[in-house]
ZAVO-930837 format. One line per field, with one value per atom (N, C-alpha, C): atom name; residue in one letter; residue number from 1; y, x, z. Coordinates in steps of 0.02 Angstrom, whole numbers, plus 50000, padded with zeros to 5 digits. Layout:
BEGIN
name	(CA_...);
resn	(A_...);
resi	(NUM_...);
north	(Y_...);
east	(X_...);
up	(Z_...);
This chain:
BEGIN
name	(N_CA_C_N_CA_C_N_CA_C_N_CA_C_N_CA_C_N_CA_C_N_CA_C_N_CA_C_N_CA_C_N_CA_C_N_CA_C_N_CA_C_N_CA_C_N_CA_C_N_CA_C_N_CA_C_N_CA_C_N_CA_C_N_CA_C_N_CA_C_N_CA_C_N_CA_C_N_CA_C_N_CA_C_N_CA_C_N_CA_C_N_CA_C_N_CA_C_N_CA_C_N_CA_C_N_CA_C_N_CA_C_N_CA_C_N_CA_C_N_CA_C_N_CA_C_N_CA_C_N_CA_C_N_CA_C_N_CA_C_N_CA_C_N_CA_C_N_CA_C_N_CA_C_N_CA_C_N_CA_C_N_CA_C_N_CA_C_N_CA_C_N_CA_C_N_CA_C_N_CA_C_N_CA_C_N_CA_C_N_CA_C_N_CA_C_N_CA_C_N_CA_C_N_CA_C_N_CA_C_N_CA_C_N_CA_C_N_CA_C_N_CA_C_N_CA_C_N_CA_C_N_CA_C_N_CA_C_N_CA_C_N_CA_C_N_CA_C_N_CA_C_N_CA_C_N_CA_C_N_CA_C_N_CA_C_N_CA_C_N_CA_C_N_CA_C_N_CA_C_N_CA_C_N_CA_C_N_CA_C_N_CA_C_N_CA_C_N_CA_C_N_CA_C_N_CA_C_N_CA_C_N_CA_C_N_CA_C_N_CA_C_N_CA_C_N_CA_C_N_CA_C_N_CA_C_N_CA_C_N_CA_C_N_CA_C_N_CA_C_N_CA_C_N_CA_C_N_CA_C_N_CA_C_N_CA_C_N_CA_C_N_CA_C_N_CA_C_N_CA_C_N_CA_C_N_CA_C_N_CA_C_N_CA_C_N_CA_C_N_CA_C_N_CA_C_N_CA_C_N_CA_C_N_CA_C_N_CA_C_N_CA_C_N_CA_C_N_CA_C_N_CA_C_N_CA_C_N_CA_C_N_CA_C_N_CA_C_N_CA_C_N_CA_C_N_CA_C_N_CA_C_N_CA_C_N_CA_C_N_CA_C_N_CA_C_N_CA_C_N_CA_C_N_CA_C_N_CA_C_N_CA_C_N_CA_C_N_CA_C_N_CA_C_N_CA_C_N_CA_C_N_CA_C_N_CA_C_N_CA_C_N_CA_C_N_CA_C_N_CA_C_N_CA_C_N_CA_C_N_CA_C_N_CA_C_N_CA_C_N_CA_C_N_CA_C_N_CA_C_N_CA_C_N_CA_C_N_CA_C_N_CA_C_N_CA_C_N_CA_C_N_CA_C_N_CA_C_N_CA_C_N_CA_C_N_CA_C_N_CA_C_N_CA_C_N_CA_C_N_CA_C_N_CA_C_N_CA_C_N_CA_C_N_CA_C_N_CA_C_N_CA_C_N_CA_C_N_CA_C_N_CA_C_N_CA_C_N_CA_C);
resn	(M_M_M_K_K_K_I_I_I_T_T_T_K_K_K_S_S_S_H_H_H_A_A_A_S_S_S_G_G_G_F_F_F_T_T_T_L_L_L_I_I_I_E_E_E_A_A_A_L_L_L_I_I_I_T_T_T_I_I_I_S_S_S_I_I_I_A_A_A_A_A_A_I_I_I_L_L_L_A_A_A_S_S_S_I_I_I_A_A_A_I_I_I_P_P_P_N_N_N_F_F_F_A_A_A_S_S_S_M_M_M_V_V_V_E_E_E_S_S_S_N_N_N_R_R_R_L_L_L_S_S_S_S_S_S_G_G_G_A_A_A_N_N_N_D_D_D_F_F_F_L_L_L_A_A_A_G_G_G_L_L_L_I_I_I_F_F_F_T_T_T_R_R_R_S_S_S_E_E_E_A_A_A_A_A_A_K_K_K_R_R_R_S_S_S_Q_Q_Q_T_T_T_V_V_V_S_S_S_I_I_I_C_C_C_T_T_T_S_S_S_D_D_D_N_N_N_G_G_G_S_S_S_T_T_T_C_C_C_A_A_A_V_V_V_S_S_S_L_L_L_D_D_D_D_D_D_Y_Y_Y_A_A_A_K_K_K_G_G_G_W_W_W_L_L_L_I_I_I_F_F_F_T_T_T_D_D_D_C_C_C_D_D_D_E_E_E_D_D_D_G_G_G_V_V_V_L_L_L_D_D_D_T_T_T_T_T_T_A_A_A_T_T_T_T_T_T_C_C_C_D_D_D_L_L_L_D_D_D_G_G_G_D_D_D_G_G_G_T_T_T_A_A_A_D_D_D_P_P_P_D_D_D_R_R_R_L_L_L_L_L_L_R_R_R_V_V_V_N_N_N_D_D_D_G_G_G_L_L_L_K_K_K_N_N_N_I_I_I_S_S_S_I_I_I_V_V_V_S_S_S_A_A_A_A_A_A_S_S_S_T_T_T_S_S_S_K_K_K_D_D_D_F_F_F_Y_Y_Y_S_S_S_Y_Y_Y_D_D_D_L_L_L_S_S_S_G_G_G_R_R_R_G_G_G_S_S_S_S_S_S_T_T_T_L_L_L_T_T_T_F_F_F_N_N_N_I_I_I_G_G_G_P_P_P_D_D_D_T_T_T_A_A_A_T_T_T_T_T_T_K_K_K_R_R_R_K_K_K_I_I_I_T_T_T_V_V_V_A_A_A_V_V_V_T_T_T_G_G_G_R_R_R_A_A_A_K_K_K_L_L_L_T_T_T_T_T_T_V_V_V_D_D_D);
resi	(1_1_1_2_2_2_3_3_3_4_4_4_5_5_5_6_6_6_7_7_7_8_8_8_9_9_9_10_10_10_11_11_11_12_12_12_13_13_13_14_14_14_15_15_15_16_16_16_17_17_17_18_18_18_19_19_19_20_20_20_21_21_21_22_22_22_23_23_23_24_24_24_25_25_25_26_26_26_27_27_27_28_28_28_29_29_29_30_30_30_31_31_31_32_32_32_33_33_33_34_34_34_35_35_35_36_36_36_37_37_37_38_38_38_39_39_39_40_40_40_41_41_41_42_42_42_43_43_43_44_44_44_45_45_45_46_46_46_47_47_47_48_48_48_49_49_49_50_50_50_51_51_51_52_52_52_53_53_53_54_54_54_55_55_55_56_56_56_57_57_57_58_58_58_59_59_59_60_60_60_61_61_61_62_62_62_63_63_63_64_64_64_65_65_65_66_66_66_67_67_67_68_68_68_69_69_69_70_70_70_71_71_71_72_72_72_73_73_73_74_74_74_75_75_75_76_76_76_77_77_77_78_78_78_79_79_79_80_80_80_81_81_81_82_82_82_83_83_83_84_84_84_85_85_85_86_86_86_87_87_87_88_88_88_89_89_89_90_90_90_91_91_91_92_92_92_93_93_93_94_94_94_95_95_95_96_96_96_97_97_97_98_98_98_99_99_99_100_100_100_101_101_101_102_102_102_103_103_103_104_104_104_105_105_105_106_106_106_107_107_107_108_108_108_109_109_109_110_110_110_111_111_111_112_112_112_113_113_113_114_114_114_115_115_115_116_116_116_117_117_117_118_118_118_119_119_119_120_120_120_121_121_121_122_122_122_123_123_123_124_124_124_125_125_125_126_126_126_127_127_127_128_128_128_129_129_129_130_130_130_131_131_131_132_132_132_133_133_133_134_134_134_135_135_135_136_136_136_137_137_137_138_138_138_139_139_139_140_140_140_141_141_141_142_142_142_143_143_143_144_144_144_145_145_145_146_146_146_147_147_147_148_148_148_149_149_149_150_150_150_151_151_151_152_152_152_153_153_153_154_154_154_155_155_155_156_156_156_157_157_157_158_158_158_159_159_159_160_160_160_161_161_161_162_162_162_163_163_163_164_164_164_165_165_165_166_166_166_167_167_167_168_168_168_169_169_169_170_170_170_171_171_171_172_172_172_173_173_173_174_174_174_175_175_175_176_176_176_177_177_177_178_178_178_179_179_179_180_180_180_181_181_181_182_182_182_183_183_183_184_184_184_185_185_185_186_186_186);
north	(50804_50819_50755_50761_50703_50706_50651_50648_50614_50646_50618_50594_50541_50515_50550_50569_50598_50544_50542_50493_50527_50496_50522_50502_50548_50531_50515_50474_50455_50381_50356_50286_50247_50186_50142_50114_50085_50057_50001_49961_49906_49934_49986_50016_50045_50077_50106_50051_49996_49941_49908_49900_49871_49917_49982_50030_50029_50028_50027_49961_49906_49841_49841_49867_49871_49916_49972_50018_49983_49945_49910_49857_49821_49770_49803_49857_49892_49920_49946_49972_49916_49858_49802_49777_49787_49768_49822_49884_49940_49956_49951_49973_49932_49866_49830_49848_49857_49876_49946_49990_50058_50056_50016_50010_49982_49933_49904_49957_49997_50049_50102_50120_50169_50143_50079_50049_50047_50027_50024_50092_50143_50212_50236_50219_50239_50206_50141_50106_50134_50148_50177_50245_50286_50352_50348_50305_50296_50269_50220_50191_50244_50284_50336_50390_50408_50456_50431_50367_50340_50332_50311_50306_50374_50426_50494_50515_50494_50508_50474_50411_50375_50408_50428_50460_50527_50565_50628_50617_50566_50550_50536_50495_50478_50540_50580_50639_50689_50697_50742_50717_50651_50623_50638_50628_50642_50716_50758_50830_50859_50836_50863_50828_50773_50733_50711_50687_50660_50612_50573_50524_50560_50537_50562_50500_50504_50447_50465_50412_50417_50371_50396_50355_50360_50311_50312_50365_50397_50447_50450_50452_50458_50527_50573_50639_50696_50679_50730_50768_50749_50785_50740_50678_50631_50564_50526_50459_50412_50369_50321_50255_50241_50183_50117_50112_50048_50043_50094_50094_50071_50020_49996_50008_50044_50059_50131_50139_50205_50243_50208_50242_50285_50275_50317_50385_50391_50453_50440_50486_50479_50547_50546_50605_50591_50642_50637_50690_50670_50714_50697_50746_50732_50690_50639_50592_50586_50636_50641_50579_50554_50496_50429_50431_50372_50322_50348_50304_50298_50333_50329_50367_50412_50451_50525_50564_50637_50667_50687_50715_50790_50814_50886_50922_50883_50913_50906_50942_50942_50871_50857_50791_50803_50758_50762_50803_50825_50860_50936_50969_51042_51056_51063_51070_51139_51190_51257_51286_51248_51270_51321_51327_51378_51349_51286_51255_51224_51227_51195_51140_51092_51036_51059_51031_51050_50990_51002_50946_50925_50866_50843_50894_50900_50947_50909_50928_50899_50928_50883_50906_50901_50850_50841_50799_50814_50778_50754_50691_50665_50643_50669_50656_50588_50552_50485_50477_50415_50397_50356_50367_50333_50267_50219_50155_50113_50123_50079_50065_50018_50000_49997_50023_50019_49993_49929_49899_49867_49865_49834_49758_49725_49652_49620_49661_49635_49592_49544_49499_49535_49588_49629_49694_49725_49788_49839_49870_49919_49984_50026_50089_50148_50135_50188_50157_50198_50177_50236_50223_50276_50270_50328_50333_50368_50343_50376_50432_50464_50524_50511_50448_50433_50414_50412_50393_50318_50281_50209_50196_50144_50126_50089_50087_50052_49977_49952_49880_49871_49810_49794_49783_49814_49811_49815_49779_49782_49808_49853_49879_49851_49820_49793_49844_49855_49905_49871_49881_49851_49885_49860_49890_49876_49825_49810_49776_49761_49733_49662_49627_49557_49549_49600_49596_49641_49613_49652_49659_49721_49735_49769_49804_49838_49825_49829_49822_49875_49903_49946_49910_49895_49863_49914_49922_49968_49925_49933_49897_49931_49896_49925_49984_49986_50044_50106_50097_50153_50160_50124_50130_50096_50132_50106_50090_50032_50010_49988_50014_49997_49942_49891_49837_49822_49796_49776_49701_49680_49609_49586_49530_49504_49463);
east	(54467_54398_54361_54316_54279_54207_54183_54114_54072_54016_53972_53908_53881_53817_53761_53711_53653_53599_53566_53512_53446_53406_53339_53295_53255_53210_53141_53104_53037_53025_52970_52952_52968_52986_52994_52925_52920_52856_52834_52879_52863_52835_52867_52843_52773_52761_52695_52642_52657_52610_52595_52645_52634_52590_52603_52563_52490_52479_52411_52376_52412_52383_52362_52403_52386_52325_52323_52266_52202_52205_52147_52122_52168_52149_52115_52143_52113_52044_52036_51971_51919_51940_51893_51870_51909_51889_51845_51862_51828_51760_51751_51689_51629_51631_51572_51556_51607_51596_51566_51586_51558_51485_51467_51397_51355_51381_51345_51335_51386_51381_51329_51327_51278_51207_51196_51129_51110_51157_51143_51126_51162_51148_51080_51063_50998_50942_50949_50898_50893_50949_50948_50915_50931_50901_50826_50804_50732_50696_50726_50695_50689_50741_50740_50688_50681_50630_50560_50547_50481_50469_50519_50513_50498_50532_50518_50446_50421_50351_50302_50316_50274_50276_50335_50343_50306_50311_50276_50200_50176_50105_50080_50117_50097_50097_50149_50153_50098_50080_50026_49959_49949_49886_49880_49934_49932_49926_49961_49960_49891_49860_49796_49736_49749_49696_49644_49668_49623_49662_49627_49659_49698_49759_49802_49826_49824_49842_49898_49933_49982_49958_49956_49932_49980_49975_50015_49986_50030_50008_50058_50033_50077_50074_50033_50028_50038_50046_50059_49998_49938_49878_49820_49819_49767_49797_49760_49782_49769_49816_49809_49786_49723_49693_49722_49738_49764_49840_49874_49947_49970_50011_50034_50109_50142_50213_50222_50239_50247_50306_50353_50410_50390_50330_50305_50284_50274_50254_50203_50198_50148_50124_50064_50034_50020_50026_50008_49954_49898_49840_49796_49758_49707_49653_49630_49583_49521_49477_49419_49374_49361_49316_49353_49418_49460_49455_49448_49442_49507_49560_49624_49625_49576_49572_49571_49611_49613_49550_49502_49439_49446_49428_49432_49366_49314_49250_49240_49193_49180_49167_49197_49189_49153_49162_49129_49168_49228_49271_49265_49272_49278_49350_49393_49465_49485_49447_49467_49425_49378_49339_49285_49264_49213_49142_49135_49069_49045_49084_49064_49113_49089_49131_49182_49241_49297_49322_49355_49388_49451_49476_49539_49594_49643_49697_49761_49790_49852_49909_49949_50002_50071_50082_50149_50143_50186_50189_50260_50267_50331_50321_50361_50352_50377_50410_50433_50508_50529_50599_50617_50676_50696_50732_50719_50755_50747_50693_50679_50604_50585_50515_50500_50442_50418_50347_50337_50271_50252_50187_50161_50167_50182_50186_50119_50066_49999_49975_49932_49906_49861_49828_49789_49827_49812_49846_49834_49887_49882_49908_49863_49883_49878_49860_49860_49870_49894_49902_49882_49844_49817_49840_49846_49858_49798_49774_49718_49742_49695_49711_49761_49768_49817_49885_49891_49954_49961_49907_49908_49896_49928_49920_49855_49834_49772_49780_49841_49855_49931_49952_50023_50037_50089_50102_50177_50201_50271_50275_50322_50337_50404_50405_50467_50498_50563_50598_50656_50660_50714_50723_50769_50781_50723_50682_50623_50572_50513_50460_50475_50520_50534_50591_50631_50689_50681_50689_50683_50752_50774_50838_50828_50773_50756_50683_50664_50594_50579_50519_50492_50431_50433_50377_50343_50278_50239_50196_50207_50167_50100_50051_49984_49988_50041_50050_50071_50091_50111_50185_50224_50297_50322_50361_50390_50463_50484_50554_50583_50642_50678_50729_50729_50778_50808_50869_50904_50896_50882_50876_50940_50966_51029_51017);
up	(48332_48336_48352_48401_48425_48400_48374_48349_48402_48421_48472_48439_48468_48443_48481_48446_48481_48485_48543_48552_48540_48500_48489_48548_48571_48626_48598_48636_48614_48627_48602_48611_48548_48559_48501_48483_48427_48405_48453_48476_48522_48588_48614_48677_48668_48613_48600_48594_48560_48553_48621_48663_48730_48771_48769_48807_48784_48719_48692_48711_48710_48729_48802_48846_48917_48928_48893_48899_48875_48821_48795_48844_48875_48924_48984_49009_49066_49048_48988_48966_48961_48935_48929_48997_49048_49116_49147_49136_49169_49139_49074_49042_49065_49069_49094_49167_49208_49277_49281_49237_49236_49216_49166_49144_49201_49236_49294_49348_49360_49411_49391_49327_49303_49313_49295_49304_49377_49420_49492_49520_49498_49521_49496_49435_49407_49446_49462_49501_49572_49603_49670_49671_49622_49618_49608_49563_49550_49610_49643_49704_49758_49766_49817_49800_49737_49716_49732_49716_49729_49804_49841_49914_49944_49920_49944_49928_49870_49852_49900_49918_49965_50034_50056_50121_50121_50067_50061_50064_50027_50026_50097_50133_50202_50247_50242_50286_50271_50207_50189_50215_50213_50240_50315_50351_50423_50437_50399_50409_50393_50340_50318_50350_50386_50417_50366_50310_50258_50214_50175_50131_50076_50066_50011_49973_49906_49864_49817_49795_49742_49687_49625_49569_49510_49465_49404_49357_49320_49272_49214_49154_49097_49064_49094_49064_49115_49179_49230_49254_49231_49252_49273_49250_49269_49287_49328_49344_49285_49272_49217_49247_49241_49275_49250_49188_49161_49162_49186_49188_49257_49260_49325_49337_49293_49301_49325_49389_49418_49388_49358_49327_49268_49240_49186_49212_49278_49310_49364_49412_49464_49489_49518_49548_49621_49662_49733_49743_49773_49778_49838_49861_49911_49877_49911_49880_49924_49919_49963_49961_49902_49896_49896_49907_49915_49857_49797_49739_49699_49719_49684_49618_49608_49546_49565_49532_49543_49512_49555_49533_49523_49465_49451_49463_49478_49496_49571_49599_49671_49697_49754_49787_49854_49900_49965_50015_49999_50047_50040_50096_50098_50117_50068_50080_50105_50086_50106_50163_50189_50247_50233_50170_50154_50154_50171_50176_50111_50057_49994_49976_49938_49917_49866_49870_49826_49787_49730_49695_49733_49715_49745_49728_49772_49762_49743_49686_49663_49705_49736_49781_49749_49709_49678_49616_49567_49503_49491_49471_49448_49376_49331_49260_49237_49280_49261_49264_49262_49266_49205_49179_49117_49132_49090_49089_49152_49190_49246_49248_49290_49299_49373_49393_49463_49460_49476_49472_49538_49550_49610_49603_49659_49658_49674_49679_49694_49636_49652_49601_49551_49574_49529_49516_49461_49444_49499_49522_49576_49549_49523_49493_49541_49604_49655_49724_49769_49839_49882_49936_49977_50050_50082_50154_50185_50242_50275_50320_50354_50394_50450_50471_50524_50495_50429_50397_50386_50397_50384_50310_50285_50215_50202_50139_50122_50125_50119_50124_50127_50141_50135_50061_50036_49964_49952_49902_49881_49810_49800_49733_49711_49652_49624_49577_49585_49546_49511_49446_49407_49340_49300_49234_49186_49201_49161_49207_49182_49224_49246_49212_49229_49279_49290_49333_49393_49453_49514_49546_49557_49589_49657_49665_49728_49742_49806_49826_49877_49871_49924_49951_50015_50047_50092_50083_50125_50171_50236_50285_50292_50319_50329_50378_50419_50464_50425_50362_50320_50311_50350_50345_50281_50242_50180_50192_50167_50177_50110_50095_50033_50047_50006_50011_49943_49945_49883_49874_49813_49796_49764_49788_49759_49698);
């Protein structure tokens, strides 16, 4: 009669420790890169949302043949005059008196063609973006930007976009012609 040895299958303790060590090293390399990628995607998405808002504002001004403005808003219904961070939210509206404020009472414009003055018309609302900042690079607080009936901007202006107000990762520059251009800052 012959006695055979049976081999147990599985991992030894040493093999398991080596595998766990390699996995921990790979995770320590990947996690910071993943966090950086998430922040970069968040900034790109926010910059593209705001750029789309500027493009929409310009196209509505040209389409409607009247001034259309984008302003900061923290409540989704009125312009926030003292708020200069567009990431908190913004409104796009017809701006008959070109003051950068959404007027709810009759202004100088007849928007519906009935011969009477109408209030500004709210066209679009953005409730805000999380964990980023979009601020004007103007020396004075710029809580609104307007396009005239030809689609020209009210001035040349740059918006700095970053994870906070002190760090700029993206820029949107609006030329006086109204063209908005997004660039990445290294």
